[in-house]
C-alpha positions in Angstrom: 75.6 51.7 63.0 74.2 55.0 62.0 71.4 54.8 64.2 73.7 54.6 67.1 76.0 57.3 65.8 72.9 59.4 65.2 72.1 58.6 69.1 75.7 59.5 69.9 75.5 62.8 67.7 72.1 63.8 69.7 73.4 62.6 73.3 76.6 65.3 72.3 74.3 67.9 71.1 71.9 67.7 74.1 75.3 67.9 76.5 76.3 70.9 75.1 72.9 72.5 74.6 72.5 71.9 78.3 76.0 73.3 79.0 74.8 76.5 77.1 71.5 77.0 78.7 73.4 76.7 82.3 75.8 79.5 81.2 73.1 81.5 79.5 70.3 80.9 81.9 70.8 79.3 85.3 69.6 81.6 88.5 72.5 83.6 90.2 72.1 85.1 93.1 74.4 88.2 91.8 72.7 91.0 90.0 75.7 92.8 88.5 76.2 96.7 87.3 78.0 98.0 84.3 80.4 100.1 85.3 83.3 101.5 82.8 86.5 101.9 85.2 89.0 104.6 84.2 91.9 103.7 82.2 94.2 102.0 84.7 97.5 104.2 85.4 100.9 103.5 83.6 103.1 101.5 85.6 105.9 104.0 85.2 107.1 106.7 87.4 105.8 105.8 91.2 103.7 102.6 89.9 107.1 101.4 88.0 107.2 97.5 88.8 109.9 96.5 91.7 110.6 93.9 93.6 110.9 95.6 97.2 108.7 92.7 98.7 111.5 90.3 98.4 112.8 91.2 101.0 109.9 90.2 103.2 110.9 87.6 106.5 108.4 85.5 107.2 107.1 85.5 111.0 107.5 81.6 112.0 104.6 81.0 109.8 102.3 78.0 110.4 99.2 79.6 111.0 97.0 81.0 107.9 95.1 84.1 106.9 96.4 87.0 109.1 94.5 89.7 107.6 95.0 92.7 110.0 97.4 93.3 112.3 97.6 95.7 116.0 100.2 96.0 118.1 99.9 96.1 121.9 101.4 98.3 124.3 103.5 95.2 125.6 104.9 95.3 121.8 103.8 92.1 120.5 101.9 91.5 117.1 97.9 90.6 117.8 96.3 89.1 114.5 93.4 87.3 113.8 93.0 84.4 111.5 90.3 84.6 108.6 90.9 80.9 108.4 89.5 79.8 112.1 89.0 82.8 114.1 91.9 82.7 116.5 93.7 85.7 118.1 97.4 85.2 118.5 100.0 86.9 120.0 103.4 87.2 118.7 106.4 88.2 119.9 108.0 90.8 117.3 110.7 88.4 116.0 108.3 85.7 115.4 109.6 83.3 118.0 106.7 83.3 120.8 103.3 82.8 119.3 100.3 82.4 121.6 96.8 81.8 121.5 95.1 85.1 123.2 91.3 84.7 122.1 88.7 83.0 119.6 86.6 85.0 117.7 84.6 84.2 114.6 85.8 86.1 111.1 88.1 88.8 113.0 89.2 91.2 109.7 90.1 94.5 111.6 92.0 95.0 114.7 92.7 98.3 117.1 93.7 98.8 120.6 91.6 101.2 122.7 92.8 103.7 125.1 92.2 101.4 128.0 94.2 98.3 126.6 91.2 96.4 125.0 91.5 94.7 121.5 88.8 95.7 119.5 87.8 94.1 116.6 85.8 94.4 113.2 84.3 90.4 112.7 82.8 90.0 109.7 80.6 87.3 111.7 80.2 88.6 115.1 80.2 92.6 114.6 82.2 95.0 116.7 83.3 93.2 119.6 85.8 93.8 122.4 88.7 91.6 124.2 90.0 92.6 127.3 93.4 91.8 128.7 92.3 88.1 129.9 90.4 87.3 126.4 86.9 87.8 127.7 84.9 88.9 124.5 81.9 91.3 124.7 79.9 92.7 121.9 79.8 96.2 121.3 77.6 96.3 118.6 76.0 93.6 115.8 72.7 95.9 114.8 72.2 99.6 113.7 68.8 101.1 113.2 67.5 97.5 113.2 69.6 96.3 110.4 72.2 93.7 111.5 76.1 94.6 110.7 76.6 92.1 108.2 80.2 92.6 107.5 82.0 94.5 109.7 86.1 94.6 107.9 88.0 97.3 109.7 87.8 99.9 112.4 89.9 103.2 113.3 89.4 104.5 116.8 89.4 108.5 117.6 91.0 109.9 120.6 87.1 110.5 122.2 86.2 106.8 122.2 83.9 106.6 119.3 85.1 103.6 117.1 84.4 104.3 113.0 84.2 101.1 111.0 83.2 99.7 107.8 79.9 97.2 107.1 81.4 96.0 103.5 78.1 94.4 102.4 74.4 94.4 103.5 73.9 91.8 101.0 76.0 89.3 101.1 78.2 87.7 104.2 81.8 87.2 104.4 81.8 84.0 103.0 80.3 85.1 99.8 82.6 88.5 99.2 83.1 87.6 96.1 79.7 87.7 94.9 79.8 91.5 96.3 82.6 92.2 94.3 81.3 90.3 91.2 78.0 92.3 91.5 79.7 95.8 91.6 76.9 98.0 93.4 76.9 100.0 96.3 76.1 97.2 99.6 78.3 98.9 101.9 78.2 101.3 104.7 80.6 103.3 106.8 79.3 103.5 110.7 80.2 104.5 113.8 80.4 103.2 117.5 79.8 105.6 120.4 81.0 103.4 123.9 79.9 106.8 125.9 76.1 106.0 124.8 76.3 102.5 123.2 74.4 103.8 120.0 75.9 103.2 116.6 74.8 105.3 113.8 75.3 105.4 109.8 77.7 108.0 108.8 77.2 106.9 104.9 75.6 104.3 102.9 75.7 103.2 99.0 79.4 102.8 99.2 81.5 100.0 97.1 82.5 97.3 99.2 84.1 100.2 102.1 87.2 98.2 103.5 90.4 99.5 105.9 89.2 102.8 107.7 91.9 105.4 108.8 91.9 108.6 110.8 93.6 112.2 109.8 96.5 113.4 112.4 93.9 116.2 113.9 91.0 114.2 113.4 89.4 116.4 111.2 88.3 113.3 108.7 88.5 110.0 108.1 89.7 107.7 104.9 88.2 104.8 103.9 89.1 102.3 101.0 86.5 101.5 98.4 87.8 98.3 97.1 86.0 97.9 94.0 86.2 101.4 93.0 89.9 101.7 92.9 89.9 104.2 95.1 90.1 105.8 98.8 87.6 107.9 100.2 87.9 111.1 102.9 84.9 111.5 105.2 85.2 115.0 107.0 84.4 114.9 111.0 84.9 118.7 111.7 85.5 122.0 109.8 83.3 123.4 107.2 82.9 120.3 105.3 81.5 118.2 108.0 79.6 115.3 106.8 80.6 115.3 103.1 82.9 113.0 101.1 85.6 113.8 98.5 87.9 112.0 97.0 91.8 111.2 98.8 93.2 108.9 95.8 91.3 107.3 92.8 92.2 105.1 90.2 95.0 102.8 92.2 96.5 99.8 90.2 94.8 97.6 92.0 91.9 96.7 94.8 92.5 98.4 97.9 92.1 96.8 101.3 93.5 98.1 105.0 94.8 101.6 105.1 97.1 102.4 108.3 98.8 106.1 109.4 102.2 105.4 110.8 101.7 108.5 113.1 104.3 111.2 111.7 103.9 111.2 107.6 102.4 107.9 105.6 99.5 106.4 105.1 99.8 102.5 104.5 97.8 101.2 101.5 98.1 97.8 101.0 96.3 96.4 97.7 94.9 92.8 98.1 95.6 92.3 94.2 97.3 94.6 92.0 97.8 95.9 88.2 97.2 91.8 87.0 94.3 91.3 88.5 93.0 94.8 87.4 94.0 94.4 83.9 91.8 90.7 84.0 89.0 92.5 85.9 88.5 95.9 84.2 87.5 94.0 80.9 84.5 92.5 82.2 83.2 95.0 84.4 81.1 97.2 81.9 79.7 93.9 80.7 76.7 92.2 83.3 75.7 89.6 81.2 79.6 88.5 81.1 80.2 88.7 84.7 77.0 86.2 84.9 78.1 83.6 82.9 81.8 83.9 84.7 80.0 83.5 88.2 78.4 80.4 86.7 81.6 78.9 86.1 83.9 80.0 89.0 83.4 76.7 90.7 85.0 74.7 87.6 87.5 76.8 86.8 91.4 76.7 87.8 92.7 78.2 90.9 94.8 81.1 89.6 97.3 80.8 92.3 99.0 83.6 94.6 98.2 87.2 93.7 100.6 90.4 94.1 101.8 91.8 97.2 101.9 95.4 96.4 101.7 98.1 99.5 102.1 102.2 98.9 102.8 104.8 101.1 101.1 108.1 100.7 102.0 111.4 102.1 98.7 113.0 104.0 97.8 114.9 100.9 97.2 111.3 99.3 100.4 111.8 97.0 101.9 108.2 96.1 105.7 108.5 97.8 106.6 105.3 96.7 105.3 101.1 96.5 106.7 97.9 97.4 105.6 95.1 95.1 105.5 91.1 94.6 104.6 91.4 91.0 104.7 87.5 91.0 103.4 86.7 94.3 106.5 84.7 95.0 107.2 86.3 98.4 104.2 88.0 99.8 101.5 88.0 98.0 97.9 89.1 98.3 98.6 91.7 101.2 95.5 92.9 103.1 97.2 95.3 105.1 100.2 97.1 106.8 101.7 98.3 110.0 104.5 100.4 111.0 106.7 99.9 114.2 110.2 100.3 115.7 111.8 100.7 111.8 109.7 97.9 110.5 106.6 97.3 108.1 104.6 94.3 109.7 102.5 92.8 106.5 99.2 90.6 107.1 97.2 88.8 104.1 94.1 87.1 104.1 95.6 84.4 101.8 99.4 84.1 103.6 100.4 81.5 106.3 102.4 83.8 108.4 102.9 87.5 109.0 105.5 89.4 106.8 108.2 92.0 108.1 110.4 94.1 105.6 112.6 97.4 107.2 110.5 101.0 106.1 112.5 101.9 102.8 115.4 104.5 103.7 113.4 107.6 102.4 110.9 107.1 105.3 113.1 106.5 108.4 
């Protein structure tokens, strides 16, 4: 009997020793960097919790992962699905849903002056769809380096396409690895369709994501998701080529940003204050992040995250927020685009485009 108990105890001890060794020593693909984030903004004033996204109407649904949205000259909504790469054409009321084309992982979409749908595809690079749905690859490398994770784009009046390459180290399928690592693996690129050349504007960026352009095209805005901020890259004037902060210390993780054409930038947070509160304590601790990375496949799904849209004025001041704190109505917002008195919302973890009236004080 004692022998059996000893063997059982030894077996249990060995089991736990293996678990501990796995958690402490098993090789991982990430090399986390320590970063001490600023103290998160107080959830008061413009950031006070609200449930304004409770009024979201989901357009039809049944299609998963509409990360970004573009509006065509025909008034229809075009979205790409991260789940299966389809490009869908959807009527503004959601009653008509048509298959338009097949892409890879369409993360960002914009129409050019010729009516072509240009896509930042996380697996294919920068591609273009004509009105019949035929695909042309515009660029998939720069200076001999593959465009690894095209994420979003904006098109200037001269036709140049500015776009983000979120990570040169990790592909889209491993985007969480880049966020866990928290190193500057991303870059901002530009493609000139007149010359066919692609150039690097900025490197060493922290998961550059959404891209927008200022009304007179003096500067670009781009989100750095893992730094909780939106940066500004100057295109013209004395500051051309320089970078400064447009808005910093956001209450969550910024994803896409769009301009409404007059007075507002719409910024979507893919995760809000609750997610940030869970993330901030581990950012200064690379060793803990390695352990959590080893545990990730054994941890339960955390469920839907917050929905969070921010309206910014042209100086980067917060005008208001539209929130879904519990992820009940439209969680994990990744984009917002304004048209005809409505905001159309995208999400990489939702099963349809959302629609909500623009706040009264912005009409």
